[in-house]
OpenMM code with the backbone's topology and positions (N, CA, C; nanometers):
from openmm import Vec3, app, unit

residues = "MET GLU ASN ARG HIS ASN ALA ILE GLN GLN PRO THR GLU VAL LEU ILE ARG GLU LEU GLU LEU GLU GLU ALA ILE ARG ARG GLN LEU GLU ASP ALA ARG ILE TYR PHE ASP TYR SER LEU VAL GLN ASN PRO GLU ASP ALA LYS ASN PRO LEU ILE LYS LEU ASP LEU ILE THR ILE ASN PRO GLN HIS ASN GLN LYS PHE LEU PHE HIS SER VAL ARG GLY ARG SER LYS THR GLU LEU LEU GLU GLN MET MET ASP TYR ILE GLN ASN TYR LYS LYS ASN LEU GLU SER TYR GLU ILE GLU TRP MET ASP ALA ARG LEU PRO GLU LYS VAL GLN VAL SER TRP PHE ARG GLY SER ASP ILE PHE ASP VAL LEU ASN LYS PHE TYR TYR ASP LYS GLU LYS SER ARG PHE ARG ILE LEU LYS ILE LYS LEU MET PRO GLU ALA".split()
positions = [
    Vec3(-3.5124, -12.4748, -6.3070),
    Vec3(-3.5722, -12.3276, -6.3541),
    Vec3(-3.6157, -12.3453, -6.4730),
    Vec3(-3.7197, -12.2691, -6.4871),
    Vec3(-3.8244, -12.2727, -6.6194),
    Vec3(-3.7288, -12.2087, -6.7022),
    Vec3(-3.7989, -12.2564, -6.8666),
    Vec3(-3.6930, -12.2160, -6.9544),
    Vec3(-3.7958, -12.1205, -7.0335),
    Vec3(-3.7855, -11.9633, -7.0065),
    Vec3(-3.8517, -11.8671, -7.0896),
    Vec3(-3.7578, -11.7779, -7.1054),
    Vec3(-3.8047, -11.6806, -7.2110),
    Vec3(-3.7370, -11.5769, -7.2859),
    Vec3(-3.8253, -11.4592, -7.2694),
    Vec3(-3.7543, -11.3592, -7.2023),
    Vec3(-3.8364, -11.2219, -7.2038),
    Vec3(-3.7131, -11.1199, -7.1502),
    Vec3(-3.7500, -10.9931, -7.1453),
    Vec3(-3.6760, -10.9034, -7.1357),
    Vec3(-3.5855, -10.8744, -7.0090),
    Vec3(-3.6323, -10.9440, -6.9190),
    Vec3(-3.5938, -10.9342, -6.7654),
    Vec3(-3.4364, -11.0188, -6.7961),
    Vec3(-3.4534, -11.1042, -6.8712),
    Vec3(-3.3185, -11.1831, -6.8812),
    Vec3(-3.2173, -11.1165, -6.9571),
    Vec3(-3.2476, -10.9902, -7.0041),
    Vec3(-3.1528, -10.9173, -7.0844),
    Vec3(-3.0252, -10.8653, -6.9577),
    Vec3(-2.9056, -10.8205, -6.9813),
    Vec3(-2.8170, -10.7782, -6.9137),
    Vec3(-2.8455, -10.6692, -6.8576),
    Vec3(-2.8134, -10.6484, -6.7318),
    Vec3(-2.8850, -10.5285, -6.6344),
    Vec3(-2.8338, -10.4040, -6.7348),
    Vec3(-2.7177, -10.3928, -6.8079),
    Vec3(-2.6942, -10.2858, -6.8676),
    Vec3(-2.7767, -10.2439, -6.9757),
    Vec3(-2.8411, -10.3342, -7.0476),
    Vec3(-2.9221, -10.3497, -7.1399),
    Vec3(-3.0666, -10.2767, -7.1049),
    Vec3(-3.1185, -10.3437, -6.9970),
    Vec3(-3.2402, -10.2824, -6.9157),
    Vec3(-3.2382, -10.1231, -6.8748),
    Vec3(-3.1224, -10.0877, -6.8264),
    Vec3(-3.0830, -9.9674, -6.7806),
    Vec3(-3.0863, -9.8534, -6.9144),
    Vec3(-3.0491, -9.9222, -7.0235),
    Vec3(-3.0035, -9.8428, -7.1350),
    Vec3(-3.1632, -9.8217, -7.1797),
    Vec3(-3.2516, -9.9286, -7.2109),
    Vec3(-3.3817, -9.9047, -7.2495),
    Vec3(-3.4599, -9.8069, -7.1308),
    Vec3(-3.4522, -9.8100, -7.0021),
    Vec3(-3.5202, -9.7302, -6.9275),
    Vec3(-3.4755, -9.5903, -6.9405),
    Vec3(-3.3522, -9.5559, -6.9881),
    Vec3(-3.2795, -9.4107, -7.0025),
    Vec3(-3.3531, -9.3660, -7.1280),
    Vec3(-3.3413, -9.4536, -7.2154),
    Vec3(-3.3912, -9.4304, -7.3545),
    Vec3(-3.5711, -9.3761, -7.3357),
    Vec3(-3.6235, -9.4647, -7.2654),
    Vec3(-3.7860, -9.4230, -7.2556),
    Vec3(-3.8032, -9.3165, -7.1778),
    Vec3(-3.7272, -9.2684, -7.0737),
    Vec3(-3.6948, -9.1476, -7.0052),
    Vec3(-3.6701, -9.0207, -7.0859),
    Vec3(-3.5782, -9.0473, -7.1389),
    Vec3(-3.5214, -8.9555, -7.2701),
    Vec3(-3.6469, -8.9059, -7.3557),
    Vec3(-3.7398, -9.0208, -7.4044),
    Vec3(-3.8414, -8.9543, -7.4879),
    Vec3(-3.9551, -8.9151, -7.4178),
    Vec3(-3.9815, -8.9442, -7.2956),
    Vec3(-4.0545, -8.8760, -7.1951),
    Vec3(-4.0358, -8.7295, -7.1966),
    Vec3(-3.9339, -8.7209, -7.1955),
    Vec3(-3.8765, -8.5570, -7.1620),
    Vec3(-3.8934, -8.4804, -7.3176),
    Vec3(-3.8537, -8.5297, -7.4016),
    Vec3(-3.8489, -8.5065, -7.5330),
    Vec3(-4.0010, -8.4460, -7.5456),
    Vec3(-4.1030, -8.5328, -7.5193),
    Vec3(-4.2388, -8.5151, -7.5475),
    Vec3(-4.3038, -8.4336, -7.4464),
    Vec3(-4.2300, -8.3865, -7.3551),
    Vec3(-4.2855, -8.3034, -7.2437),
    Vec3(-4.3982, -8.3498, -7.1831),
    Vec3(-4.5165, -8.2879, -7.1932),
    Vec3(-4.6330, -8.2813, -7.1173),
    Vec3(-4.7214, -8.3998, -7.1827),
    Vec3(-4.6824, -8.4604, -7.2581),
    Vec3(-4.7575, -8.5663, -7.3592),
    Vec3(-4.7834, -8.6899, -7.2322),
    Vec3(-4.8855, -8.7459, -7.2514),
    Vec3(-4.9259, -8.8762, -7.1668),
    Vec3(-4.8726, -8.9871, -7.2708),
    Vec3(-4.7767, -9.0604, -7.2760),
    Vec3(-4.7219, -9.1776, -7.3753),
    Vec3(-4.7350, -9.2903, -7.3063),
    Vec3(-4.7588, -9.4043, -7.4012),
    Vec3(-4.7542, -9.5198, -7.3744),
    Vec3(-4.6732, -9.6185, -7.4590),
    Vec3(-4.5720, -9.6898, -7.4210),
    Vec3(-4.5021, -9.7789, -7.5211),
    Vec3(-4.5367, -9.9219, -7.5267),
    Vec3(-4.5938, -9.9289, -7.6469),
    Vec3(-4.6748, -10.0665, -7.6748),
    Vec3(-4.5659, -10.1623, -7.7651),
    Vec3(-4.5287, -10.2589, -7.6952),
    Vec3(-4.4281, -10.3660, -7.7611),
    Vec3(-4.5061, -10.4679, -7.8249),
    Vec3(-4.4786, -10.5227, -7.9358),
    Vec3(-4.5397, -10.6388, -7.9669),
    Vec3(-4.4409, -10.7191, -8.0684),
    Vec3(-4.4592, -10.8469, -8.0874),
    Vec3(-4.3932, -10.9097, -8.2131),
    Vec3(-4.4794, -10.9209, -8.3072),
    Vec3(-4.3934, -10.8917, -8.4310),
    Vec3(-4.4709, -10.9039, -8.5832),
    Vec3(-4.3697, -11.0087, -8.6554),
    Vec3(-4.4491, -11.0408, -8.7653),
    Vec3(-4.3643, -11.1223, -8.8538),
    Vec3(-4.2715, -11.0442, -8.9252),
    Vec3(-4.1484, -11.1041, -8.9319),
    Vec3(-4.0652, -11.0363, -9.0312),
    Vec3(-4.0503, -11.0964, -9.1598),
    Vec3(-4.0751, -11.0094, -9.2749),
    Vec3(-4.1183, -11.0503, -9.4049),
    Vec3(-3.9792, -11.1144, -9.4650),
    Vec3(-3.8627, -11.0707, -9.3840),
    Vec3(-3.7273, -11.1369, -9.4632),
    Vec3(-3.6918, -11.2451, -9.4015),
    Vec3(-3.7388, -11.2940, -9.2772),
    Vec3(-3.6951, -11.4285, -9.2107),
    Vec3(-3.8021, -11.4636, -9.1171),
    Vec3(-3.9117, -11.5759, -9.1839),
    Vec3(-4.0224, -11.5714, -9.0932),
    Vec3(-3.9770, -11.6514, -8.9631),
    Vec3(-3.8604, -11.7115, -8.9417),
    Vec3(-3.8500, -11.7778, -8.8319),
    Vec3(-3.7893, -11.6876, -8.7035),
    Vec3(-3.7488, -11.5340, -8.7281),
    Vec3(-3.7194, -11.4507, -8.6162),
    Vec3(-3.8028, -11.3396, -8.6521),
    Vec3(-3.8971, -11.3185, -8.5587),
    Vec3(-3.9986, -11.2187, -8.5793),
    Vec3(-3.9242, -11.0915, -8.5478),
    Vec3(-3.9961, -10.9607, -8.5702),
    Vec3(-3.9381, -10.8443, -8.5202),
    Vec3(-4.0169, -10.7935, -8.4028),
    Vec3(-3.9538, -10.6987, -8.3486),
    Vec3(-4.0421, -10.6332, -8.2313),
    Vec3(-4.0766, -10.5074, -8.2863),
    Vec3(-4.2212, -10.4710, -8.2657),
    Vec3(-4.2596, -10.3698, -8.3071),
    Vec3(-4.2833, -10.2452, -8.1649),
    Vec3(-4.2791, -10.1179, -8.2022),
    Vec3(-4.3243, -10.0457, -8.0762),
    Vec3(-4.4236, -9.9372, -8.1554),
    Vec3(-4.5384, -9.9639, -8.0705),
    Vec3(-4.6320, -9.8161, -8.1260),
    Vec3(-4.6033, -9.7333, -8.0072),
    Vec3(-4.5833, -9.5877, -8.0353),
    Vec3(-4.5749, -9.4891, -7.9360),
    Vec3(-4.7134, -9.4429, -7.9239),
    Vec3(-4.7917, -9.4459, -7.8053),
    Vec3(-4.9209, -9.4078, -7.8234),
    Vec3(-4.9530, -9.2954, -7.7193),
    Vec3(-5.0242, -9.1585, -7.7731),
    Vec3(-5.0617, -9.0786, -7.6812),
    Vec3(-5.1880, -9.0955, -7.6104),
    Vec3(-5.2078, -9.0240, -7.5121),
    Vec3(-5.3581, -9.0312, -7.4419),
    Vec3(-5.3731, -8.9092, -7.3953),
    Vec3(-5.4872, -8.8399, -7.4784),
    Vec3(-5.5099, -8.6795, -7.4438),
    Vec3(-5.5879, -8.7088, -7.3338),
    Vec3(-5.5363, -8.6086, -7.2209),
    Vec3(-5.6128, -8.6270, -7.0960),
    Vec3(-5.7445, -8.5375, -7.0821),
    Vec3(-5.7885, -8.4628, -7.1800),
    Vec3(-5.9213, -8.4048, -7.1971),
    Vec3(-6.0214, -8.5030, -7.2328),
    Vec3(-5.9938, -8.5977, -7.3190),
    Vec3(-6.1143, -8.6619, -7.3608),
    Vec3(-6.0856, -8.8314, -7.3557),
    Vec3(-5.9732, -8.8609, -7.3127),
    Vec3(-5.9111, -8.9813, -7.2850),
    Vec3(-5.9013, -9.0945, -7.4102),
    Vec3(-5.8853, -9.0384, -7.5084),
    Vec3(-5.8793, -9.1161, -7.6385),
    Vec3(-5.7208, -9.1282, -7.6578),
    Vec3(-5.6818, -9.2468, -7.7321),
    Vec3(-5.5335, -9.2698, -7.7589),
    Vec3(-5.5325, -9.2621, -7.9125),
    Vec3(-5.4108, -9.2001, -7.9438),
    Vec3(-5.3768, -9.1847, -8.0649),
    Vec3(-5.2376, -9.2617, -8.0848),
    Vec3(-5.1998, -9.2866, -8.2276),
    Vec3(-5.0681, -9.3269, -8.2381),
    Vec3(-4.9822, -9.2270, -8.2732),
    Vec3(-4.8727, -9.2161, -8.2154),
    Vec3(-4.7719, -9.1006, -8.2160),
    Vec3(-4.6868, -9.1480, -8.3515),
    Vec3(-4.5979, -9.2451, -8.3242),
    Vec3(-4.5261, -9.3192, -8.4390),
    Vec3(-4.5046, -9.4712, -8.4297),
    Vec3(-4.4869, -9.5374, -8.5151),
    Vec3(-4.4606, -9.6863, -8.4978),
    Vec3(-4.3112, -9.7106, -8.5734),
    Vec3(-4.2297, -9.7988, -8.4894),
    Vec3(-4.1113, -9.8486, -8.5506),
    Vec3(-4.1014, -10.0092, -8.5374),
    Vec3(-4.0113, -10.0694, -8.6036),
    Vec3(-3.9610, -10.2298, -8.5994),
    Vec3(-3.8430, -10.2380, -8.5988),
    Vec3(-3.7931, -10.3397, -8.5250),
    Vec3(-3.6545, -10.3532, -8.5110),
    Vec3(-3.6270, -10.5161, -8.4538),
    Vec3(-3.4860, -10.5263, -8.4448),
    Vec3(-3.4487, -10.6390, -8.3680),
    Vec3(-3.4552, -10.6521, -8.2171),
    Vec3(-3.4335, -10.5193, -8.1538),
    Vec3(-3.4087, -10.5104, -8.0212),
    Vec3(-3.4926, -10.3622, -7.9756),
    Vec3(-3.5322, -10.3956, -7.8571),
    Vec3(-3.6034, -10.2605, -7.7732),
    Vec3(-3.5171, -10.1563, -7.7916),
    Vec3(-3.3808, -10.1695, -7.7620),
    Vec3(-3.2876, -10.0627, -7.7662),
    Vec3(-3.2869, -9.9921, -7.9160),
    Vec3(-3.2758, -10.0709, -8.0118),
    Vec3(-3.2933, -10.0302, -8.1322),
    Vec3(-3.4071, -9.9378, -8.1746),
    Vec3(-3.5504, -9.9953, -8.1358),
    Vec3(-3.6692, -9.9231, -8.1516),
    Vec3(-3.6670, -9.8077, -8.0600),
    Vec3(-3.6028, -9.7964, -7.9692),
    Vec3(-3.5903, -9.6613, -7.8739),
    Vec3(-3.5084, -9.5706, -7.9415),
    Vec3(-3.4047, -9.6199, -7.9954),
    Vec3(-3.3088, -9.5058, -8.0511),
    Vec3(-3.3632, -9.4574, -8.1935),
    Vec3(-3.4504, -9.5422, -8.2807),
    Vec3(-3.5256, -9.5071, -8.3909),
    Vec3(-3.6226, -9.4211, -8.3527),
    Vec3(-3.7030, -9.4468, -8.2450),
    Vec3(-3.8062, -9.3278, -8.1865),
    Vec3(-3.7545, -9.2153, -8.1337),
    Vec3(-3.6296, -9.1931, -8.0866),
    Vec3(-3.5781, -9.0882, -8.0484),
    Vec3(-3.5081, -8.9971, -8.1688),
    Vec3(-3.4911, -9.0496, -8.2571),
    Vec3(-3.4399, -8.9918, -8.3937),
    Vec3(-3.5806, -8.9354, -8.4581),
    Vec3(-3.6655, -9.0189, -8.4627),
    Vec3(-3.8144, -8.9682, -8.5079),
    Vec3(-3.8422, -8.8295, -8.4440),
    Vec3(-3.8511, -8.8274, -8.3066),
    Vec3(-3.8973, -8.7308, -8.2290),
    Vec3(-3.8120, -8.5927, -8.2567),
    Vec3(-3.6564, -8.6163, -8.2625),
    Vec3(-3.5888, -8.5109, -8.2984),
    Vec3(-3.5971, -8.4392, -8.4198),
    Vec3(-3.6676, -8.5090, -8.5150),
    Vec3(-3.6570, -8.4554, -8.6584),
    Vec3(-3.8327, -8.4373, -8.7072),
    Vec3(-3.8998, -8.5079, -8.6538),
    Vec3(-4.0566, -8.5086, -8.7046),
    Vec3(-4.1056, -8.3669, -8.7395),
    Vec3(-4.0900, -8.2723, -8.6533),
    Vec3(-4.1446, -8.1397, -8.6609),
    Vec3(-4.1023, -8.0670, -8.8148),
    Vec3(-3.9782, -8.1045, -8.8443),
    Vec3(-3.9335, -8.0407, -8.9479),
    Vec3(-3.9474, -8.1256, -9.0991),
    Vec3(-3.9758, -8.2625, -9.0560),
    Vec3(-4.0015, -8.3130, -9.1792),
    Vec3(-4.1664, -8.3544, -9.2048),
    Vec3(-4.2434, -8.3217, -9.1284),
    Vec3(-4.3793, -8.3789, -9.1548),
    Vec3(-4.4894, -8.2602, -9.1323),
    Vec3(-4.5889, -8.2739, -9.2201),
    Vec3(-4.7158, -8.1933, -9.2229),
    Vec3(-4.7961, -8.1650, -9.0900),
    Vec3(-4.8435, -8.0464, -9.0366),
    Vec3(-4.9209, -8.0287, -8.9121),
    Vec3(-5.0733, -8.0371, -8.9947),
    Vec3(-5.1446, -8.1350, -8.9072),
    Vec3(-5.2860, -8.1187, -8.9449),
    Vec3(-5.4038, -8.1161, -8.8069),
    Vec3(-5.4847, -8.0379, -8.8303),
    Vec3(-5.5907, -8.0209, -8.7264),
    Vec3(-5.7037, -8.0982, -8.7829),
    Vec3(-5.7334, -8.1944, -8.6521),
    Vec3(-5.8918, -8.2565, -8.6963),
    Vec3(-5.9996, -8.2266, -8.5929),
    Vec3(-6.0848, -8.1904, -8.6492),
    Vec3(-6.2268, -8.1870, -8.5700),
    Vec3(-6.3239, -8.2855, -8.5681),
    Vec3(-6.3447, -8.3546, -8.4590),
    Vec3(-6.4121, -8.4739, -8.4501),
    Vec3(-6.5001, -8.4987, -8.3508),
    Vec3(-6.6161, -8.6057, -8.3701),
    Vec3(-6.7038, -8.6322, -8.2527),
    Vec3(-6.6742, -8.7893, -8.2194),
    Vec3(-6.7019, -8.8119, -8.0994),
    Vec3(-6.7213, -8.9553, -8.0656),
    Vec3(-6.8959, -8.9754, -8.0550),
    Vec3(-6.9336, -9.0834, -8.1060),
    Vec3(-7.0824, -9.1040, -8.0868),
    Vec3(-7.1256, -9.1251, -7.9640),
    Vec3(-7.0526, -9.1496, -7.8775),
    Vec3(-7.1056, -9.1462, -7.7308),
    Vec3(-7.1144, -9.0252, -7.6660),
    Vec3(-7.0427, -8.9110, -7.7195),
    Vec3(-7.0642, -8.8103, -7.6848),
    Vec3(-7.1130, -8.6760, -7.7913),
    Vec3(-7.2254, -8.6983, -7.8650),
    Vec3(-7.2337, -8.6353, -7.9945),
    Vec3(-7.2764, -8.4804, -7.9781),
    Vec3(-7.2663, -8.4410, -7.8510),
    Vec3(-7.2718, -8.2910, -7.8436),
    Vec3(-7.1528, -8.2265, -7.8404),
    Vec3(-7.0355, -8.3026, -7.8148),
    Vec3(-6.8910, -8.2434, -7.7952),
    Vec3(-6.8069, -8.2600, -7.9031),
    Vec3(-6.7893, -8.1506, -7.9907),
    Vec3(-6.6693, -8.1475, -8.0647),
    Vec3(-6.5422, -8.1340, -8.0203),
    Vec3(-6.4593, -8.2287, -8.0703),
    Vec3(-6.3140, -8.2357, -8.0163),
    Vec3(-6.2257, -8.1893, -8.1199),
    Vec3(-6.0975, -8.1320, -8.0798),
    Vec3(-6.0050, -8.1121, -8.1622),
    Vec3(-5.8723, -8.1762, -8.1347),
    Vec3(-5.8135, -8.2253, -8.2459),
    Vec3(-5.6803, -8.2775, -8.2019),
    Vec3(-5.5848, -8.2449, -8.3036),
    Vec3(-5.4502, -8.2602, -8.2825),
    Vec3(-5.3419, -8.2243, -8.3871),
    Vec3(-5.2589, -8.3207, -8.3816),
    Vec3(-5.2070, -8.3412, -8.5181),
    Vec3(-5.1247, -8.4710, -8.5632),
    Vec3(-5.0052, -8.4196, -8.6423),
    Vec3(-4.8953, -8.4715, -8.6775),
    Vec3(-4.8160, -8.4674, -8.7764),
    Vec3(-4.8107, -8.5963, -8.8343),
    Vec3(-4.8139, -8.5685, -8.9830),
    Vec3(-4.7854, -8.6846, -9.0692),
    Vec3(-4.7480, -8.6588, -9.2127),
    Vec3(-4.7017, -8.7408, -9.2709),
    Vec3(-4.6294, -8.7417, -9.4052),
    Vec3(-4.7458, -8.6802, -9.5211),
    Vec3(-4.8875, -8.7417, -9.4734),
    Vec3(-4.9855, -8.6908, -9.5747),
    Vec3(-5.1281, -8.7146, -9.4957),
    Vec3(-5.2415, -8.6906, -9.5476),
    Vec3(-5.3787, -8.7060, -9.4792),
    Vec3(-5.3746, -8.8394, -9.4434),
    Vec3(-5.3486, -8.9482, -9.5322),
    Vec3(-5.3929, -9.0845, -9.4767),
    Vec3(-5.2966, -9.1354, -9.3676),
    Vec3(-5.1606, -9.0720, -9.3610),
    Vec3(-5.1068, -9.1148, -9.2676),
    Vec3(-5.1606, -9.0537, -9.1000),
    Vec3(-5.2160, -8.9447, -9.1101),
    Vec3(-5.2669, -8.8513, -9.0132),
    Vec3(-5.3988, -8.9368, -8.9584),
    Vec3(-5.4620, -9.0075, -9.0770),
    Vec3(-5.5974, -9.0769, -9.0351),
    Vec3(-5.5714, -9.2079, -8.9868),
    Vec3(-5.4739, -9.2684, -9.0232),
    Vec3(-5.4262, -9.4095, -8.9749),
    Vec3(-5.3815, -9.3596, -8.7969),
    Vec3(-5.3200, -9.2507, -8.7735),
    Vec3(-5.2885, -9.2105, -8.6424),
    Vec3(-5.4190, -9.1859, -8.5638),
    Vec3(-5.5031, -9.1438, -8.6462),
    Vec3(-5.6148, -9.1073, -8.5476),
    Vec3(-5.7131, -9.2308, -8.5289),
    Vec3(-5.7279, -9.3279, -8.6279),
    Vec3(-5.8180, -9.4304, -8.6164),
    Vec3(-5.7476, -9.5589, -8.5422),
    Vec3(-5.6384, -9.5168, -8.4896),
    Vec3(-5.5421, -9.6137, -8.4347),
    Vec3(-5.6162, -9.7042, -8.3386),
    Vec3(-5.6382, -9.8313, -8.3456),
    Vec3(-5.7061, -9.9268, -8.2386),
    Vec3(-5.8464, -9.8617, -8.2103),
    Vec3(-5.9108, -9.8235, -8.3025),
    Vec3(-6.0378, -9.7748, -8.2855),
    Vec3(-6.1341, -9.8250, -8.3557),
    Vec3(-6.3030, -9.8427, -8.3391),
    Vec3(-6.3680, -9.8809, -8.4027),
    Vec3(-6.4249, -9.7387, -8.4979),
    Vec3(-6.3924, -9.7615, -8.6203),
    Vec3(-6.3906, -9.6458, -8.7068),
    Vec3(-6.5703, -9.5782, -8.7065),
    Vec3(-6.6527, -9.6626, -8.6979),
    Vec3(-6.7811, -9.6246, -8.6858),
    Vec3(-6.8420, -9.5309, -8.5642),
    Vec3(-6.7213, -9.5506, -8.4680),
    Vec3(-6.7881, -9.4899, -8.3373),
    Vec3(-6.7341, -9.3548, -8.3762),
    Vec3(-6.6594, -9.3101, -8.4310),
    Vec3(-6.5984, -9.1505, -8.4568),
    Vec3(-6.6436, -9.1112, -8.5990),
    Vec3(-6.6608, -8.9623, -8.5800),
    Vec3(-6.6985, -8.8982, -8.7017),
    Vec3(-6.5889, -8.7641, -8.7043),
    Vec3(-6.5399, -8.7818, -8.8265),
    Vec3(-6.4699, -8.6718, -8.8602),
    Vec3(-6.5438, -8.5604, -8.9198),
    Vec3(-6.5396, -8.4389, -8.8711),
    Vec3(-6.5915, -8.3168, -8.9343),
    Vec3(-6.5091, -8.2250, -9.0090),
    Vec3(-6.3962, -8.2160, -8.9871),
    Vec3(-6.2868, -8.1307, -9.0619),
    Vec3(-6.1677, -8.1712, -9.0517),
    Vec3(-6.0993, -8.1949, -9.1459),
    Vec3(-5.9365, -8.2167, -9.1325),
    Vec3(-5.8668, -8.0646, -9.2065),
    Vec3(-5.7844, -8.0156, -9.1459),
    Vec3(-5.7290, -7.9024, -9.2118),
    Vec3(-5.5646, -7.9096, -9.1872),
    Vec3(-5.4881, -7.8922, -9.2872),
    Vec3(-5.3646, -7.8780, -9.3105),
    Vec3(-5.3176, -7.7283, -9.2576),
    Vec3(-5.2241, -7.7470, -9.1442),
    Vec3(-5.1924, -7.6111, -9.0885),
    Vec3(-5.0638, -7.5512, -9.1558),
    Vec3(-5.0827, -7.4351, -9.1769),
    Vec3(-4.9550, -7.3618, -9.2313),
    Vec3(-4.8356, -7.3642, -9.1484),
    Vec3(-4.7374, -7.3672, -9.2029),
    Vec3(-4.5883, -7.3706, -9.1002),
    Vec3(-4.5734, -7.2411, -9.0298),
    Vec3(-4.5725, -7.2638, -8.9177),
    Vec3(-4.4956, -7.1283, -8.8289),
    Vec3(-4.3681, -7.0822, -8.8230),
] * unit.nanometer
topology = app.Topology()
chain = topology.addChain("A")
for resn in residues:
    res = topology.addResidue(resn, chain)
    for name in ("N", "CA", "C"):
        topology.addAtom(name, app.Element.getBySymbol(name[0]), res)
């Protein structure tokens, strides 16, 4: 038998819990198209034991652009998903809402509008530019939205 270490080697109960949490996150975010992007990252406290990072990505169906919703780090997928659920349940009351008007250099005649929640404008810009070539996108306006 091959010596490998991956998620499928987890006990079935752990896999089921992870699936339940992912489904709960999808329900919480209702009609958003989301992708769970897991990766290993260096642990600053213990170089021999990396952490797992979860970037929760939203994909806008109108223009097919992906944006970072939120990112968490931890030791297990279950821990990450629980952190993400906590964030989702509280982010609207803890973060500012921003509207960004922008253009894609490949479609310069079309102005797009996207909405983000973030702790400040820099947080929102990081979410907007997540995994993008910055020179391809032009931000026309960023507006802090009043609380409803």
